C-alpha positions as CSV (number, residue, x, y, z in Angstrom):
1,M,-5.8,-23.8,0.1
2,Q,-6.1,-24.8,3.7
3,I,-6.3,-28.0,5.7
4,N,-9.4,-29.0,7.7
5,Y,-9.7,-31.9,10.1
6,S,-12.9,-33.8,10.6
7,E,-14.1,-34.4,14.1
8,Q,-13.2,-38.1,13.6
9,A,-9.6,-37.2,12.5
10,I,-9.3,-35.0,15.6
11,D,-10.4,-37.9,17.7
12,D,-8.0,-40.2,15.9
13,L,-5.1,-37.8,16.6
14,S,-6.1,-37.7,20.3
15,K,-6.2,-41.5,20.6
16,I,-2.8,-41.8,18.8
17,G,-1.3,-39.3,21.2
18,E,-2.8,-41.0,24.3
19,H,-1.6,-44.4,23.1
20,I,2.0,-43.2,22.6
21,A,2.0,-41.2,25.8
22,E,1.4,-44.4,27.8
23,D,5.1,-45.1,27.1
24,S,6.4,-41.5,26.8
25,E,4.6,-38.2,26.8
26,N,7.6,-36.5,25.1
27,R,7.6,-39.1,22.3
28,A,3.9,-38.6,21.8
29,I,4.3,-34.9,21.4
30,Q,7.2,-35.3,18.9
31,F,5.3,-38.0,16.9
32,L,2.2,-35.8,16.6
33,K,4.4,-32.8,15.5
34,K,6.0,-35.0,12.8
35,L,2.6,-36.3,11.7
36,K,1.2,-32.8,11.4
37,T,4.2,-31.7,9.4
38,K,3.7,-34.6,7.0
39,I,0.0,-33.6,6.6
40,E,1.0,-29.9,6.0
41,M,3.0,-31.1,3.0
42,L,-0.3,-31.7,1.3
43,L,-0.6,-27.9,1.0
44,H,2.2,-28.0,-1.6
45,F,1.6,-31.5,-2.9
46,P,-2.1,-32.3,-2.5
47,Y,-1.9,-35.3,-4.8
48,M,1.0,-37.0,-3.1
49,G,-1.3,-39.7,-1.6
50,I,-2.7,-42.5,-3.7
51,E,-6.3,-42.8,-4.7
52,C,-8.4,-44.8,-2.3
53,Q,-9.6,-47.1,-5.1
54,S,-6.1,-48.6,-5.3
55,K,-6.6,-49.8,-1.7
56,N,-10.1,-51.3,-2.6
57,I,-11.9,-48.4,-0.9
58,Y,-14.5,-47.2,-3.3
59,K,-14.8,-43.6,-2.2
60,D,-13.5,-40.4,-3.7
61,C,-10.5,-39.9,-1.4
62,R,-6.8,-40.3,-1.2
63,V,-4.5,-42.0,1.3
64,M,-1.0,-41.0,2.4
65,I,1.2,-43.1,4.6
66,F,3.2,-41.8,7.6
67,E,5.1,-44.5,9.5
68,S,2.5,-47.0,10.6
69,Y,-0.5,-44.7,9.9
70,L,-2.8,-44.1,7.0
71,I,-4.0,-40.6,6.5
72,F,-7.3,-40.5,4.5
73,Y,-8.1,-37.2,2.9
74,T,-10.2,-35.5,0.2
75,I,-9.3,-32.5,-2.0
76,T,-11.7,-29.7,-3.0
77,H,-10.9,-26.4,-4.7
78,D,-10.2,-24.6,-1.5
79,F,-9.6,-27.3,1.1
80,I,-7.8,-30.5,2.0
81,S,-10.0,-32.4,4.4
82,I,-8.3,-34.9,6.7
83,N,-11.0,-37.5,7.2
84,R,-9.3,-40.2,9.3
85,I,-5.9,-41.2,10.6
86,L,-5.8,-44.9,11.2
87,H,-3.1,-47.4,12.2
88,H,-2.2,-49.8,9.4
89,S,-3.4,-52.7,11.5
90,V,-7.0,-51.4,11.5
91,N,-9.4,-52.9,9.0
92,Y,-9.8,-49.5,7.3
93,Q,-12.2,-51.0,4.7
94,E,-14.8,-51.4,7.4
95,K,-14.3,-48.0,9.0
96,P,-16.2,-45.0,8.0
97,L,-14.0,-42.6,6.0
């Protein structure tokens, strides 16, 4: 199994890094490393996130929380696809996942 990031998730990571780097570039780098480490845990525990339906999102996906961020992903036989990484304050029910 391997992890794939959607273009939107890559853009989300970039924006997260840029936002944190406004205060501290070093903190941004460390935060993104910890976030990616959390995502890599899915390789061993792909079902650790909860089903999106429990968050009133009626799509076939799962969501995992890391600090103030929601990581939306889907699981197929060979891949874990990271679809979006959104701050908890974002109205994720209105964002494309």
